[in-house]
C-alpha positions as CSV (number, residue, x, y, z in Angstrom):
1,M,-69.7,92.9,-60.3
2,T,-67.7,94.3,-57.4
3,Q,-69.1,94.3,-53.9
4,V,-69.5,98.1,-53.8
5,R,-71.1,98.3,-57.2
6,F,-73.4,95.4,-56.3
7,E,-74.5,97.2,-53.1
8,Q,-75.1,100.4,-55.0
9,R,-77.3,98.6,-57.6
10,L,-79.3,97.0,-54.8
11,Q,-79.7,100.4,-53.2
12,Q,-81.0,101.8,-56.5
13,V,-83.6,99.0,-56.6
14,E,-84.6,99.9,-53.1
15,D,-84.8,103.6,-54.1
16,V,-87.0,102.7,-57.1
17,A,-89.4,100.9,-54.7
18,K,-89.5,103.8,-52.3
19,R,-90.2,106.3,-55.2
20,A,-93.0,104.0,-56.4
21,L,-94.5,103.9,-52.9
22,A,-94.4,107.7,-52.7
23,E,-96.7,108.0,-55.7
24,P,-100.1,109.2,-54.6
25,D,-101.9,106.8,-57.0
26,A,-101.0,103.2,-56.0
27,W,-101.5,101.9,-59.6
28,D,-99.1,104.5,-61.0
29,G,-96.6,103.5,-58.3
30,L,-96.9,99.8,-59.1
31,V,-96.5,100.5,-62.8
32,R,-93.5,102.8,-62.1
33,Y,-91.9,100.2,-59.9
34,L,-92.1,97.4,-62.4
35,G,-91.1,99.6,-65.3
36,D,-88.1,101.2,-63.5
37,A,-86.9,97.9,-61.9
38,L,-87.1,96.0,-65.2
39,H,-85.4,98.8,-67.0
40,M,-82.5,98.6,-64.5
41,Q,-82.3,94.8,-64.9
42,Y,-82.3,95.2,-68.7
43,G,-79.5,97.6,-68.6
44,D,-77.4,95.6,-66.2
45,R,-77.2,91.9,-67.0
46,G,-75.1,91.3,-63.9
47,L,-77.8,92.8,-61.7
48,N,-80.4,90.7,-63.6
49,Q,-78.4,87.5,-63.1
50,I,-77.8,88.2,-59.4
51,M,-81.4,89.2,-58.7
52,N,-82.7,86.0,-60.3
53,N,-80.0,83.4,-59.5
54,R,-80.2,81.9,-56.0
55,A,-76.6,80.7,-56.1
56,L,-75.1,84.1,-56.6
57,G,-74.7,86.7,-53.9
58,D,-77.1,85.0,-51.6
59,A,-76.3,86.9,-48.4
60,R,-76.3,90.2,-50.1
61,V,-79.6,89.5,-52.0
62,A,-81.2,88.3,-48.7
63,G,-80.3,91.6,-47.0
64,A,-81.7,93.6,-49.9
65,R,-84.8,91.4,-50.0
66,D,-85.3,92.1,-46.3
67,R,-85.2,95.8,-46.9
68,I,-87.2,95.8,-50.2
69,A,-89.9,93.2,-49.5
70,P,-91.8,95.4,-46.9
71,I,-91.9,98.2,-49.4
72,I,-93.3,96.0,-52.1
73,T,-95.8,94.6,-49.7
74,E,-97.0,98.1,-48.8
75,L,-97.1,99.0,-52.5
76,V,-99.4,96.1,-53.3
77,E,-101.6,96.6,-50.2
78,R,-102.1,100.2,-51.1
79,A,-103.1,99.2,-54.6
80,K,-105.6,96.8,-53.2
81,K,-107.0,99.4,-50.8
82,Q,-107.4,101.9,-53.6
83,G,-109.1,99.2,-55.7
84,S,-106.7,99.3,-58.6
85,V,-105.6,95.7,-58.5
86,R,-107.3,92.4,-57.9
87,Q,-108.0,91.7,-54.3
88,D,-106.2,88.3,-54.6
89,F,-103.0,89.9,-55.9
90,D,-100.1,89.5,-53.5
91,Q,-96.6,90.9,-53.2
92,S,-95.2,87.5,-54.1
93,D,-97.2,87.7,-57.4
94,L,-95.4,91.0,-58.2
95,I,-92.0,89.3,-57.6
96,F,-92.8,86.4,-59.8
97,L,-94.1,88.8,-62.5
98,Q,-90.6,90.3,-62.4
99,V,-88.9,87.0,-62.6
100,G,-91.0,86.0,-65.6
101,L,-90.5,89.3,-67.4
102,S,-86.7,89.2,-66.8
103,A,-86.7,85.7,-68.3
104,I,-88.5,87.0,-71.4
105,M,-86.1,90.0,-71.4
106,E,-83.1,87.8,-71.4
107,Q,-84.4,85.2,-73.9
108,T,-85.5,87.8,-76.5
109,R,-82.8,90.4,-76.0
110,E,-81.1,89.8,-79.3
111,V,-84.3,89.1,-81.4
112,S,-86.6,91.9,-80.0
113,P,-85.0,93.9,-77.2
114,E,-88.3,95.7,-76.3
115,L,-90.5,92.6,-76.3
116,Y,-90.6,92.3,-72.5
117,R,-92.6,95.6,-72.5
118,R,-95.4,93.8,-74.5
119,Y,-95.7,91.2,-71.7
120,L,-95.4,93.8,-69.0
121,V,-98.6,95.5,-70.4
122,L,-100.3,92.1,-70.7
123,M,-99.5,91.2,-67.2
124,L,-100.5,94.6,-65.9
125,D,-103.9,94.2,-67.6
126,A,-104.2,90.8,-65.9
127,I,-103.8,92.2,-62.4
128,R,-106.1,95.2,-62.8
129,A,-109.2,95.2,-60.6
130,D,-111.2,96.3,-63.7
131,G,-110.5,93.3,-65.8
132,D,-112.6,94.6,-68.7
133,R,-110.0,97.3,-69.5
134,T,-107.2,96.4,-71.8
135,S,-104.2,98.5,-72.9
136,H,-103.0,99.1,-76.4
137,L,-99.9,96.9,-77.1
138,R,-97.3,99.1,-78.8
139,I,-95.0,96.2,-79.4
140,G,-96.1,93.4,-81.6
141,P,-95.6,89.7,-81.1
142,L,-92.7,87.8,-82.5
143,T,-93.1,85.9,-85.7
144,V,-92.8,82.1,-85.6
145,D,-89.2,82.3,-86.9
146,Q,-88.3,85.0,-84.3
147,T,-89.8,82.9,-81.5
148,H,-87.8,79.9,-82.7
149,Q,-84.6,82.0,-82.8
150,A,-85.2,83.4,-79.3
151,M,-86.0,80.0,-77.8
152,T,-83.0,78.2,-79.4
153,R,-80.4,81.0,-79.0
154,D,-78.3,79.0,-76.6
155,R,-78.2,75.9,-78.8
156,R,-75.7,75.3,-81.6
């Protein structure tokens, strides 16, 4: 990924975070941020690798993190104030949800490209303040054979 393209993609991630923060309903903003950011990572394997690999583009990622982290923090704090997420939910939790979902995305890309969306819904249900509400899962789980295929795809 070229320097200019890399910077443009990081700016797009920042723009996604800003649009999410502009949502009047903090829950909708949080869902929008995760959905849009993951969609960007899914469509751009280079961005996904750089965002999740500490050894690549470290200085550029640090600069983007310094710009994006306060937006994510504010997004999470607004969601807590509005009562839509658990009070013990933290911006770092949101980051690690993204890391986990991007790993699922990468591991199952060839077997079930949309599977990460199933886990996104499960994770969103887990962070809701109203833990009794569950969402309908539009995407089914993998079969045992599909799971094996996804988990062993890098082996001979």
